[in-house]
Each structure stands twice: as C-alpha cells, then as structure tokens.
N, C-alpha and C positions, 0 to 999 in steps of 0.2 A: 504492500501500500502506499509506503514510504517512497518508492522509484515512480509512483503514480502522481503524488503530492509533488515530488521535484519537477517533475516534469511539464509540468501544466504548469508552474509559477515558472521556468525558465520559462514556457509559451509563452506567459502573459507580460514576462519583461519592462518587455519594450509600452506594452498599456502606467505598466505601474509609473516610467519615469513620469511619459505623459501626463499621470494625473497630477503626481507631481510635479512638474514643470507649470501646469495651471495654474495650481494651488499656490504655487509661490508666486507669482504674479499678480493677486487676488488676496495678500492676505487681508483678516481684519484682527482687530486686537481685541482682548478676552472680556469676553459680557456681550458683544456683535456681533455677533458670526453671523448673522441669516444666511445670508447668501451660501457663504460654507458647509453648514446645517441641509440647506437646501440641494445643496450639491451632492452630498451623503444619498440623503435619501434617497430621490431621483433614480443615483448609480443603483440603490438598492431596485427599485420598481420594478426598473428594464429587464432586471434576473432574474423577477419574479420570490423578490426573498422578502418575506416576511419584517416590515420597519418600522417606525414608532416615532417622531420629531415629539420636539419641545419636551422634553425630557429634562424634568430640572433645572429648566430656564430652556439653552439651546443644544441642548444633546439630545443623541441621534444613539437608539437602542438598533439592532437588528435581529433574529434571529434565523438557523442555519437549523434543521431537522435530522438527527439522524433515523436513519432506518431501524439502526438495531436498539433493543437498551443499553442505555452504561449513563457515566453522569453528567453534569452541565457539567461545560466550560466554561468561559466568560475570558477574551482577548480585548486590552482598554488599550483606544489609542486617542492622541488629545490631536488640534485642530486650531490652537487660540493664534496667535504670532502678536508680535512687539511693536511698542513702536519708538522704532531706530531707523529711519532715514539707507534705504539698500543702496551702498556702493559697490557690487558687484558688476563686472561687465562682460555678462553674460547674456546670451540670447532671453532667458525668463528671469531674468530683474523684476524687481514689484514693481508696480504698475500703480501702485497705488504710494500716494509721495507721503512722509513718516511715517508707515506702514511695512513689516517685510517678516519673512516666515526666517530670526535665526536662532532656532534652536533645534531646528527639525521636526516641527510637527507637519510639518507636510507631509516628509517620509513619514512618517509613522501611521497617515491616513494613507496616504498609497498603500502602504504593507499591508496595511491591517483590508483597506477596501479590496484588494485582489485578493486577500488571501481567501476572505470570505467567501468571491465568486467561486473558487477550486474548491473549499471546504460544498459547498452546494451542489457540484456538477458532481461531488464524488459519496451525495448525502446515502446511495442508496448502499456503502460499504461501510455507512460511520455507524459506530454506537454512540449515544447518547445526544445532547444537542450544544449548542456552542449560540453565545450570547456577545453579538459586539457591540462595545460597550465606546462613539465616539463622543470624548467629552470637549466637551468648554469648558474655556479659562483656566486651565492650571493655575497659568502665569500670574493671575491676580491674587493674592485670597479675599474674599474667605474660598477662589476655584470653584470647578464645575463640581466637581466629586461627592464633595458630601450633600450637595441636593440631588443631585440622578441620582444616590444609594436612599434620599429618603423617598427619591421619585419611586423605588422600586427598582432598578438593575441592576440589583443583586439577587431579588426572588429563584429559588429555588439552586443558585448557585451554587455549587461543589470546592470550583479552586479558580484561581484565574491567576493571569499572567499578562505581562508586562516586560516591553522593551523600551530602550533610550538610544538612538542612537546618536554614537557618541564621538565626534570629531578630533578629538585629544589622542584617540589610538586609533592604530590601523584596521585597515578593513582587514575580514580576517580573523578576530582575537571578542571573545566574548567574555564578556566579565563578570562576576557572580559574590553575591557576599553573603551567609547566614547571617542573620541576626538585623542591624544596623547596621544599612547600606547611603540613608544618607539621612540626614540631620530636619532638626523642629527645625522652620522659622519665624523668628518674630521679626514686630518692628516695633519701634517705639520714635519718639516726638519730645523733646526738651523744650519747650519755649523760658528763659529767661526776660524776666523784666527788673529794669535796675533804676538808672534817672541819666536822663539823655543830658548834653551841654556841651562849651565850648572846645572844643581842642585842645587848645591854648589853657583854660581852667577844669582841669582833673581832678582836681579836688574838692569842687564845686557836685561832682558828679556821682553816679556810680554806671562805672564800663562793662554792660552787660559782653562787650566781645570779651574784655578780659577776663572774665565770671565764668564767660562760657567756655572759653581757652581749656581755664583749668580745666573744666568740670571733661574736657576729650583728652588730658590728660589723667585726669583722677581714675577714669571709669575704667583705661586702656591694664591699671591694679587689680579690675579682678577678677579677668585669664590669670597675669601675670603671679599674682601674689595669696588672690583667695580661694580660687579654684586649682582642685587636688588635679595632677602635672597626670594623670594615667584618662583623666575624665575630656574630651573633649570639647573643648567652646572655646565659641570666635564671640567679638563686641566691639563691630565695627559703626564707626562715625558714619556716614555716604553723603552725607549734606549740612553745612554750615553756612545760614545768614545771615547779614548783617546788614542791611544797604544805608550806606549817609554817604554825605559827601565830605570830600578828603578831610576838613574839617568842622563837623560834627563829634563827641561824644554819642557810643549808640546807646537808645537805651531800652531796647530791645535783640533778642537774638533766636535763634531755633537753629537746634540741631536735629536732626533724620537718622536713624540708622539700624541694624540688625543683630542679630542675638544669634547666634544657630548655635543647638547642644541637640545631645542625645538621650543623656537621662532626662525625665521628669521632673527629679528634686534639683539638678543642676542649672536648670531653668527656675525654677522656683528659686534659687539661691541669687540665682542673679538679679532676677528682679527687684528680689530685695533689695541686694547690695547697693544696686542704682541709684533706687530709692534713696535708701540710708545716707548714701557719696553727694544726691544732687542736693537735699535738706540739708545736709552738713559744710557744703559749702558758698547755697548764697544764706543760712544762716549766719558760717563767718561773715559775707562780706556784704548782707543787710539787703539782699537783694529779695525777689519771690519767682517764683516756677510755676509751670505746669507740666507733669512728666504724665504722657500715655504708655501703655506698654501691649500690644495688643499682639497673642498668640497666633501665628498662621501655624501652620499644615505641621502637624505630627511629624517625625523621627515616619522611616520609611525598614520597619519591620521583618523583614524576608523571614520565614518558615522553612526550619531544617528540610523537611519531606519534601518539599518541595523543588525547593536549591538543589538539594542530594539529583531532584529528577531530571530536574534543568540540565546540569552540567551534562547527563549522558543522552541527552536529547540533545546537545550541541555538536557531541562527539558524531552521531551518524548526520552531520552537515560535511558533504565532503570541503567545502571553499572554507570552514570551522579550521585555522592553521594552529590558532593558540586558546586553550581556554586559561584564564586565570581570574584566582581570587586578588577582588581590588580591596585596597583600602577603604576604610566610609567618606565619605562624598559630603563636604559642607554645604550642597546647593540643596533647594528642600523640592519634594515632588507631593500633591496632594496621593498621588497613586498610596497613599500608607493610611486615607481612609478606608479602600479597599482590604488592606492587609488588615485591620483591625475587623473587618465582618467576617470575612471567610480566606481559609487559610491561602498561599501562593509566591510568589516568588519575581520580582523584579532586577533587569539587567540591563549589562550596556551592550550594546554591538558596535564595533569599533565603524565608524567612520569617514577618517583619513581621509581626504582629496586627493586623487591620487598626483605626482607629479608637482609638493608642495614636501618643504623640510621642517617646515611647523605651522600646522593651519589655525586658522584665525578661532580662535575661543567661540564658546557658544554664549551671543548675545552681541558678537558682534556686528558692525558691519558690512563685512566685508566676508560674513560665516557664511559655508560651505559645507554639501558632504558629500562624499564618491555615492551615488549613486546607486552603485554593486552592494551595497551595503544594504539596501532596502531585502534585497533578494535573500542573502543570509537570514536580516530579523524573521523575513518570514519562513523558510522555511524549517529556523527556530524554533519560531511559534508557531507555524502548525506541526512540527513535532510535537511537541507538548501537548496538541488540544487535541490529535487523534488518537494516542496513548496516554492518553491520562488514568482510564484506567487500571494499570500501571504500576500506580500510587501508591 
C-alpha cells in the first residue's frame, strides 16, 4: 500500500507545487483568511470529499472515510500568512502588499490537500477515517486551534500528526522529539508613567526612558540569575517606544516583549518576578506603571508512543536521509492544544532551499523553501496516517 501512496503523491507533485505557488501569491493574514478558506473548500468539493467551513472561525475540516474499520487519524496544516513585505525575486512572489507566506504555511496547505486527494483515491483499501484539519490563524494568539477544537474538529479523533517545513534544515532531514519540542509563547507590555520636562532640566523630571532602560537590564537578570540553568527560558524586550523631540525628557515609555518557557512553574515564576522587579524599579524612581502579561500558546509536548511510531514511518520514505532528535525550539505553535486533547506528535521536515549556503530564516522577507520537502512531508504524514493501526 505504501508504494501506491508514494507513487500517487509523486504523480501529483506538480499539482502540489502549483497550489503552493498560487497560495504564496495570494496570502491572507491571521483571522482574515476568507479567500484561502474558500479555495480549500472548493478543492475538496471538486473531489467529492466531505468538507465543512467556518470551523471555529475561518477553519476548514474535511473527512475521508476508509472502507475498512480502524482508528480516526487527524492531520493538520495551517494556512495564514504574516504581515511582511515579500522581497524575493521569484515568479510566485506575493501579489499582496505587506503580506507574505514567510513561514511555510502555503506549503503545509498544499501538502495536506494533495495527500487528502490521494487518501480519497485509496479509500477502498484504507482502514479507519481521516480528518484533514486546515487551521487558520496559527501566527497570532489566541490562534485558530483552540476555537476549532471547541467547534469539534477533534471529535472521535484517536491520534493526530502535524509537521512544519523547516527551512533551516536540509531537505531530506526529519527532526523529532519526545516531550517538549516547542515552547510556551507569552506576550507582555509595560507602560511607564514618569514626569516629562525640558531636556536641560532633568532634575525637575522623572525620566521614563531612563526608568525603562533600567527595566530592560533588570529583567534580563530573571533568566540569568533566578531561573535554574537546567530549565530553558527566554525574556526578550522586542519593542522600546518613547517618542519625543530631541530636547524633551519623556514622561511615557512602553516596553513590549515575549517570554518563552517549557515548564508551567517556571512560566508563572517569571511572570511574578517581572511584576516584582517592575514594582520595585518604579517605586525607587517615583514613577508608576501598568503591566499586562498575556499567556499565549502552551508548550508543544509530543507523546512518546506516537513519536516513536513517527520515526519508524519516516524510515520508510526513501527521500529521508537523516532522522535526528532535535533540541527543543523556543518558537511557539498552537498545535500544542491538539496534543493536550489527543495523543500525537509534531515534527520538522527539512526544507532548506537548494543552492544556498544559509537559508533565510522563518519570518524573513526573503524566506523560501525547497518545494521537494512538501513531497517528503506528504509521504511521511501519509505513512503515519495509513499505518496508525500499528500504534
């Protein structure tokens, strides 16, 4: 049966590329993916595959029913883009100003659509049912996964698999990890209220820029001096805003950033410690503050049995030349929510573009992938899907 699966996927590979390039030219931002969702639905309708739109928002869920009894397997792909201007010089460059697929979600969608087409053609031979989850809004918390789950996309699902095309790794490599593979991704904002005044009279002011600068330094000591070095954590200030004329001392400053953790206790400790440090710094300087901390996606925690199974499935794909256990990644992914509900695993499929020494990173204006990685992803996911009865 694997030969049939692989041969069909290879036959439809050019279609997979065509879909990916169309989606790359027509990106839509998180929570705005109306046309992309309709494109996905139309694809399934033309194949006669059962499909439902508006699942938890812009999500789409399709179902392929095998003729033999078996488990219900879910496969997930995301389809939102990022607010980035595409700077690549390629024929399939984004046609939408200020938006592009800079993280491979167009490839994820193309992979799953064509894999679903092949599964449907093989349904007479297949055991169990296949749920194809096309998720909107992965890039922007609260994300699309949680609302799609609330709307029933995991109903009766026994196991779920997902992959991310990973441009930093060479094509032909599969990276897996049991347990935490991606971090919880939180967002915070700190607003400092001081007392502005003339730049030549600092003694009559409470300088919000100086206070915020102290916070940038003080907050870095949480990870370096307060968190156990065995526990991975990141506190990053991504934005520092205090706009004024050159001769004005700022009365306001804003810091925005992110916290990344794998352990819930560490996550809570960092939030509490941030509050303590901000309060102390502002008390010392006679300033006031507002602090908001938003918990984003939880950590992606892969299940042991399903991860071990995925490794065996990857070995069956001839194009896979290297299977390795990866270090935990500090990036976030709302695939975490699916894994909180059903067993499964999330893995990386190497997709480094050919003929480059170093690939542009994800979320870069010149990001691109090796499209052959989509075929490897489809074969690996397909192998896992049709053999899940072995788990």
